[in-house]
C-alpha atoms as a printed R data frame, in Angstrom:
   type eleno elety resid chain resno       x       y       z
1  ATOM     1    CA   UNK     A     1   5.441 -32.528  -4.220
2  ATOM     2    CA   UNK     A     2   2.059 -32.147  -5.868
3  ATOM     3    CA   UNK     A     3   2.265 -28.589  -7.166
4  ATOM     4    CA   UNK     A     4   3.852 -25.159  -7.234
5  ATOM     5    CA   UNK     A     5   2.845 -21.779  -5.803
6  ATOM     6    CA   UNK     A     6   3.680 -18.463  -7.460
7  ATOM     7    CA   UNK     A     7   2.885 -14.883  -6.560
8  ATOM     8    CA   UNK     A     8   0.702 -13.478  -9.331
9  ATOM     9    CA   UNK     A     9   0.499  -9.656  -9.592
10 ATOM    10    CA   UNK     A    10  -3.114  -9.008 -10.588
11 ATOM    11    CA   UNK     A    11  -3.556  -5.530 -12.050
12 ATOM    12    CA   UNK     A    12  -7.332  -5.607 -11.610
13 ATOM    13    CA   UNK     A    13 -10.223  -7.890 -10.678
14 ATOM    14    CA   UNK     A    14 -10.415 -10.974 -12.860
15 ATOM    15    CA   UNK     A    15  -9.418 -14.601 -13.378
16 ATOM    16    CA   UNK     A    16  -5.899 -15.806 -14.136
17 ATOM    17    CA   UNK     A    17  -5.114 -19.313 -15.363
18 ATOM    18    CA   UNK     A    18  -1.834 -21.053 -16.099
19 ATOM    19    CA   UNK     A    19  -1.131 -24.315 -17.949
20 ATOM    20    CA   UNK     A    20   2.229 -26.082 -18.102
21 ATOM    21    CA   UNK     A    21   2.938 -28.374 -21.042
22 ATOM    22    CA   UNK     A    22   5.879 -30.643 -21.868
23 ATOM    23    CA   UNK     A    23   6.800 -33.089 -24.622
24 ATOM    24    CA   UNK     A    24   6.951 -36.788 -23.887
25 ATOM    25    CA   UNK     A    25   7.705 -39.316 -26.610
26 ATOM    26    CA   UNK     A    26   6.674 -36.824 -29.286
27 ATOM    27    CA   UNK     A    27   3.356 -35.912 -27.630
28 ATOM    28    CA   UNK     A    28   2.447 -32.709 -25.797
29 ATOM    29    CA   UNK     A    29   1.340 -33.476 -22.233
30 ATOM    30    CA   UNK     A    30  -0.408 -31.177 -19.736
31 ATOM    31    CA   UNK     A    31   1.689 -31.468 -16.561
32 ATOM    32    CA   UNK     A    32   0.189 -28.758 -14.332
33 ATOM    33    CA   UNK     A    33  -2.726 -26.359 -14.250
34 ATOM    34    CA   UNK     A    34  -3.928 -23.617 -11.945
35 ATOM    35    CA   UNK     A    35  -6.499 -20.847 -11.635
36 ATOM    36    CA   UNK     A    36  -6.804 -17.741  -9.498
37 ATOM    37    CA   UNK     A    37  -9.813 -15.482  -8.958
38 ATOM    38    CA   UNK     A    38  -8.431 -12.043  -8.029
39 ATOM    39    CA   UNK     A    39 -10.945  -9.994  -6.048
40 ATOM    40    CA   UNK     A    40  -8.915  -6.786  -6.391
41 ATOM    41    CA   UNK     A    41  -5.583  -5.507  -7.682
42 ATOM    42    CA   UNK     A    42  -2.601  -6.867  -5.776
43 ATOM    43    CA   UNK     A    43  -0.381  -9.913  -5.404
44 ATOM    44    CA   UNK     A    44  -2.165 -13.243  -4.880
45 ATOM    45    CA   UNK     A    45  -0.876 -16.841  -4.738
46 ATOM    46    CA   UNK     A    46  -1.446 -18.834  -7.927
47 ATOM    47    CA   UNK     A    47  -1.401 -22.533  -7.047
48 ATOM    48    CA   UNK     A    48  -0.531 -24.984  -9.804
49 ATOM    49    CA   UNK     A    49  -1.595 -28.586  -9.285
50 ATOM    50    CA   UNK     A    50   0.346 -31.344 -11.004
51 ATOM    51    CA   UNK     A    51  -1.655 -33.729 -13.149
52 ATOM    52    CA   UNK     A    52  -1.099 -37.477 -12.939
53 ATOM    53    CA   UNK     A    53   0.919 -37.241 -16.161
54 ATOM    54    CA   UNK     A    54   2.971 -34.432 -14.600
55 ATOM    55    CA   UNK     A    55   3.821 -36.463 -11.504
56 ATOM    56    CA   UNK     A    56   4.806 -39.422 -13.692
57 ATOM    57    CA   UNK     A    57   6.914 -37.265 -15.992
58 ATOM    58    CA   UNK     A    58   8.731 -35.473 -13.156
59 ATOM    59    CA   UNK     A    59   9.517 -38.707 -11.316
60 ATOM    60    CA   UNK     A    60  13.008 -39.743 -12.280
61 ATOM    61    CA   UNK     A    61  13.618 -36.743 -14.554
62 ATOM    62    CA   UNK     A    62  16.662 -34.567 -13.907
63 ATOM    63    CA   UNK     A    63  15.455 -31.642 -16.008
64 ATOM    64    CA   UNK     A    64  12.390 -30.917 -18.108
65 ATOM    65    CA   UNK     A    65  11.645 -28.253 -20.723
66 ATOM    66    CA   UNK     A    66   8.253 -26.694 -19.913
67 ATOM    67    CA   UNK     A    67   6.071 -24.369 -21.979
68 ATOM    68    CA   UNK     A    68   3.636 -22.212 -20.016
69 ATOM    69    CA   UNK     A    69   0.474 -20.501 -21.232
70 ATOM    70    CA   UNK     A    70  -0.940 -17.775 -18.979
71 ATOM    71    CA   UNK     A    71  -4.306 -16.090 -19.495
72 ATOM    72    CA   UNK     A    72  -5.953 -13.237 -17.585
73 ATOM    73    CA   UNK     A    73  -9.636 -12.457 -18.109
74 ATOM    74    CA   UNK     A    74 -10.600  -9.133 -16.503
75 ATOM    75    CA   UNK     A    75 -14.036  -8.811 -14.936
76 ATOM    76    CA   UNK     A    76 -16.557  -7.313 -17.328
77 ATOM    77    CA   UNK     A    77 -16.519  -7.478 -21.101
78 ATOM    78    CA   UNK     A    78 -12.837  -6.797 -21.703
79 ATOM    79    CA   UNK     A    79 -10.843  -9.246 -23.815
80 ATOM    80    CA   UNK     A    80  -8.585 -11.826 -22.203
81 ATOM    81    CA   UNK     A    81  -4.830 -11.180 -22.172
82 ATOM    82    CA   UNK     A    82  -2.534 -14.095 -23.059
83 ATOM    83    CA   UNK     A    83   1.167 -14.803 -22.814
84 ATOM    84    CA   UNK     A    84   3.408 -17.810 -23.390
85 ATOM    85    CA   UNK     A    85   6.921 -18.691 -22.342
86 ATOM    86    CA   UNK     A    86   9.306 -21.581 -21.816
87 ATOM    87    CA   UNK     A    87  11.741 -22.579 -19.098
88 ATOM    88    CA   UNK     A    88  13.617 -25.614 -17.801
89 ATOM    89    CA   UNK     A    89  12.782 -27.295 -14.491
90 ATOM    90    CA   UNK     A    90  15.849 -28.689 -12.761
């Protein structure tokens, strides 16, 4: 597996991005990243691609605590919206 696909509910036209981070030996490592350009409001697939560090970290791991940072930048001059969360991959 080289990535994940999620349905992202875009409220309006804009760009959504998502970064997944995890700790490894005391360091924060980027394990996956993805971007979506929404042409209109609606549900679109957001594809996350695993980084080389992500593939290495997930190989042989039974569970992994992941922190996610999601940003949405609407078209035009509006400010970007940001959110963060954490979950465990099993």
